C-alpha positions as CSV (number, residue, x, y, z in Angstrom):
1,X,85.2,87.2,130.9
2,X,89.0,88.2,131.2
3,X,89.8,84.7,132.5
4,X,87.9,83.0,129.8
5,X,90.1,85.1,127.2
6,X,93.1,84.2,129.3
7,X,92.5,80.5,129.1
8,X,91.5,80.5,125.6
9,X,94.7,82.6,124.2
10,X,96.9,80.2,126.4
11,X,95.3,77.2,124.6
12,X,95.7,78.8,121.3
13,X,99.5,79.7,121.9
14,X,100.5,76.7,124.0
15,X,97.9,73.8,123.2
16,X,95.8,72.2,125.7
17,X,98.3,71.1,128.0
18,X,97.3,70.0,131.8
19,X,95.8,73.6,132.0
20,X,96.1,75.0,135.6
21,X,94.6,78.7,136.4
22,X,98.3,79.1,138.3
23,X,100.1,78.4,135.1
24,X,97.8,80.6,133.0
25,X,98.5,83.5,135.5
26,X,102.1,82.9,135.6
27,X,102.4,83.0,132.1
28,X,100.5,86.1,132.0
29,X,102.6,87.9,134.4
30,X,105.6,86.3,132.6
31,X,105.3,86.6,128.8
32,X,104.6,90.3,127.9
33,X,103.6,89.6,124.1
34,X,101.0,87.1,125.7
35,X,99.9,89.8,128.0
36,X,99.7,92.4,125.2
37,X,97.1,89.9,123.1
38,X,95.3,89.1,126.0
39,X,94.6,93.0,126.9
40,X,93.9,93.6,123.3
41,X,91.3,90.7,123.0
42,X,89.7,91.9,126.3
43,X,89.5,95.4,125.0
44,X,87.6,94.1,121.9
45,X,85.2,92.3,123.9
46,X,84.4,94.1,127.0
47,X,81.4,96.3,127.2
48,X,81.8,99.0,129.4
49,X,83.6,102.1,128.0
50,X,85.5,102.9,131.4
51,X,87.2,99.4,131.2
52,X,88.0,99.7,127.7
53,X,89.5,103.2,128.3
54,X,91.4,101.8,131.0
55,X,92.9,99.0,129.1
56,X,93.7,101.1,126.1
57,X,95.6,103.5,128.3
58,X,97.6,100.6,129.8
59,X,98.3,99.2,126.2
60,X,99.6,102.9,125.3
61,X,101.4,104.1,128.3
62,X,103.3,100.6,129.3
63,X,103.4,98.7,125.9
64,X,103.4,101.5,123.6
65,X,100.4,99.8,121.7
66,X,97.7,102.0,120.4
67,X,94.2,100.2,119.6
68,X,91.1,101.8,118.5
69,X,87.8,101.8,120.0
70,X,86.1,99.1,117.7
71,X,88.7,96.7,116.1
72,X,87.2,93.2,115.1
73,X,90.0,90.4,115.6
74,X,89.6,86.8,115.0
75,X,91.1,83.8,116.8
76,X,95.0,82.9,117.1
77,X,95.9,86.3,116.7
78,X,99.5,87.2,117.9
79,X,102.0,89.9,118.2
80,X,105.7,88.8,118.2
81,X,107.2,91.9,119.3
82,X,104.5,94.2,120.8
83,X,106.5,97.7,120.5
84,X,104.7,100.4,118.3
85,X,101.5,98.7,117.2
86,X,98.8,100.9,115.9
87,X,95.3,99.0,115.3
88,X,92.9,101.6,114.0
89,X,89.2,101.9,115.1
90,X,87.3,99.7,112.6
91,X,90.2,97.4,111.6
92,X,89.1,94.0,110.7
93,X,91.7,91.3,111.5
94,X,91.1,87.7,110.6
95,X,92.0,84.2,112.4
96,X,95.6,83.3,112.6
97,X,97.2,86.7,111.9
98,X,100.6,87.4,113.2
99,X,101.9,91.1,113.6
100,X,105.7,92.2,114.3
101,X,106.9,95.3,115.8
102,X,106.1,98.8,114.4
103,X,103.1,97.7,112.3
104,X,100.5,100.4,111.7
105,X,96.9,99.4,110.4
106,X,95.6,102.9,109.9
107,X,92.8,104.9,108.3
108,X,92.8,107.1,105.3
109,X,89.8,109.1,104.8
110,X,88.0,107.4,107.5
111,X,88.4,103.8,106.0
112,X,90.2,101.1,107.5
113,X,91.9,98.1,106.4
114,X,90.7,94.3,106.5
115,X,93.3,91.7,107.0
116,X,92.1,88.2,106.0
117,X,93.2,84.7,107.6
118,X,96.6,83.4,107.8
119,X,98.4,86.6,107.2
120,X,101.9,87.9,108.5
121,X,102.8,91.2,108.6
122,X,106.4,91.9,109.3
123,X,108.4,94.6,111.3
124,X,107.5,98.2,110.2
125,X,104.7,97.4,107.6
126,X,102.2,100.1,107.3
127,X,98.6,99.2,105.7
128,X,96.4,102.3,105.3
129,X,92.9,102.8,104.1
130,X,90.3,101.0,102.6
131,X,92.7,97.8,102.0
132,X,92.2,94.0,101.9
133,X,94.9,91.8,102.4
134,X,94.3,88.3,101.1
135,X,94.3,85.1,102.9
136,X,97.7,83.4,103.3
137,X,99.7,86.6,102.2
138,X,102.8,87.8,103.8
139,X,103.6,91.7,103.9
140,X,107.4,92.2,104.1
141,X,109.2,94.4,106.4
142,X,108.8,98.4,106.0
143,X,106.3,97.8,103.1
144,X,103.8,100.5,102.7
145,X,100.6,99.0,101.5
146,X,98.2,101.4,99.6
147,X,96.1,98.9,97.4
148,X,94.6,95.7,97.9
149,X,96.9,92.6,98.0
150,X,95.8,89.1,96.5
151,X,95.7,85.9,98.4
152,X,98.9,83.7,98.4
153,X,101.5,86.4,97.7
154,X,104.3,88.1,99.3
155,X,104.5,91.9,98.9
156,X,107.3,94.3,99.8
157,X,108.4,97.7,99.0
158,X,107.1,101.2,98.9
159,X,104.6,101.1,97.6
160,X,104.2,97.5,98.1
161,X,104.2,95.3,95.0
162,X,103.7,91.5,94.6
163,X,107.1,89.8,94.5
164,X,106.4,86.1,95.0
165,X,103.5,83.8,94.5
166,X,103.2,81.2,97.3
């Protein structure tokens, strides 16, 4: 399963070039952003609690990235700068979502956010509670999102407000 995830993430990020397992392994060793995404995907797919705990510990200690026990993550998920990322237990992340450093997708009163497809969340943003971030939206740097975000907008500020329609 790990090699399948490795191959799929390589194709998602770099296209279907002449794919050799050595190229995939070399890129896994060379690019930490790619490695973190592969480990997160593996952690969400693996059934063994022991392996899940091992991967979560590695992500936490080596990469300062915290991931909950049961997030749902879509295809083409990417992390541009992996430092201080927090993904809560039951967070739902759609396809083509991009996160930058210091992003928190956390809980409030036991409820977690849902991020729809094609969303970009910039550095330092916090999405807290039972929030839905609509499709094709952008969350600005250091924004604190405490209410739902409609589709096709840019939000920024504390608390986050719509500043632009896309």
